[in-house]
C-alpha positions, 0 to 999 in steps of 0.5 A, spaced: 298 514 273 295 508 277 287 507 276 283 502 279 275 501 281 273 503 287 266 502 291 263 508 295 257 507 300 253 513 303 247 512 308 242 517 310 239 517 317 233 520 320 233 523 327 231 516 330 238 514 327 234 509 322 237 508 315 232 511 310 237 511 304 243 508 302 247 510 296 252 506 292 257 509 288 261 504 283 267 509 281 274 509 277 279 512 281 285 515 278 291 517 282 297 522 279 302 520 284 308 524 280 305 531 282 307 534 288 300 534 291 296 527 290 290 529 286 284 524 286 279 524 280 273 520 280 271 518 273 265 513 270 261 514 276 255 509 276 249 511 282 245 505 285 240 508 290 236 503 295 230 506 298 229 503 305 221 503 307 220 509 312 213 510 315 210 516 313 209 522 318 202 524 320 201 531 322 195 532 327 192 538 330 192 538 337 186 540 341 186 542 348 180 540 350 182 533 348 188 533 353 183 535 358 187 541 360 183 546 365 184 552 361 182 549 355 188 552 351 192 547 346 199 545 349 202 544 342 200 546 335 202 540 331 204 532 333 208 529 328 208 521 329 
């Protein structure tokens, strides 16, 4: 049985490809190499979360008249900016 510290990093992205959350994990991995199938066990998990500032979504109703549509009907119900 062998054990050693391991650092894992995961990131979450929004639809524009901007990083919004980075999660760092400090773990201790143990490998059981004397078994027919290698098993990885993660123990002593410490989680560090770093939040990256993201602009807040603004939702506005769209009025067809403000878009200067001849029919006066809205072409979209919501705009997310």
